[in-house]
N, C-alpha and C positions, 0 to 999 in steps of 0.2 A: 449261521447261528440258529439254534432251535430254542423253543420255549417249552419247558417241562413244568406243567402246573402242579401245585402242591395241594394236598388234602382234597377238598371237594370242589376244586376249581376246574373250569373247562375253558380251553382256548378255542375261540370261534372266529371265523372269517365271514363277513357279511356277503350275502348273495347280491349281485348287482341290483340296484334300485331301478324301479320303473321310470323311464324317461318320458313316457307319454301316458295320458289318461286313457280310459276305456273308450272315450269318445274321440280320441285322436289328438288332443291338445298336447303340445310339447311343453314339458316342465323345465324351468330353469333350475340350476343347481341349488339355489337358495330355497326354492319351493318344494324340493324333494324331501320327503321324510326319511329319517334314519330307517334302513331296512329292518324289518322285524324277523326275517328268516335268514338264518346263517348256517354255515357248515361247520361241524365239529372238526377241529384240527388236532387237538390233543386233550387227553382226559387225565385228571389227577387220580391217585390211587384210592381215594376214599379213606376209610378207617374210622377210628374213634375221634370225633370232633366235639368238643365241649361236653364230653362224657356220654355222647350218643354215637351208636354205630351208624355210619353213613355208607350206604351201598351206592355205587355209581350205576346209573341206568342208561347213560348214553355212551356211544362208542365213536371212535374216529370214523368220519364219513357220513354220520347221521346229519340230516337237515333238521334244524330245530327252530321253534318259534320262541323268541325271547321277549322279555319285558322291554318296553320302549326305551327307558332311560337306565338300563342296568349295565353293570360292568365297568371296567376300566379300559380305555382305549390305549393301545401301544403300537409303536411302529418299529418293526425289526426288518433289517435288510431291505428297506423300501416298501415293505408290505404292511398293511394295517390290519391289526387283530384286536379283539376284545377278550378280556379275561373276565368270566362271570362265575358266580357260584352256581352249582347245579340247581339250587332252589329257585334261581332266576329264570331257568328254562321252563317254559310253560307247557310245551308239548314237542313230540317228535313228529315231523311231517313225513308221512308215508306216501309213496307213489301208489295210487289206486288203479293205474292202468294195468289191465290184464295182459300178461305176455301172450304173444301170438301163438296160436295152437300149432303144434308141429304136424305137418301133413305127412302121412306115410302112405306110400303107394301100396295098394292092396295087391297081393300076388294072386293071380288067377292062373289056373292050370287048365290046359285043354287036353281032352282025352281023345 
């Protein structure tokens, strides 16, 4: 079964929550906060909503930062998802790591 969001809705799946603190303490499930970073699984078509044109700015595969208590949680085929409005997405998380430079061997010729 798949979920197809309507209008300006976005289906997201939470990225695994941290189980340890930066100092190394292990957190119990009750102490862990709801993750605020999620991956976009499906995106609605946008369109005219409440008389305003809504353009969708996220795409499937984007990692996004969401409001802490936003969305509706659903479970489909044993997987947990959230359905949020695009306006509840605060930012797209971009990977800032630079790709490794490709090394090309310089050709030298001997005369």
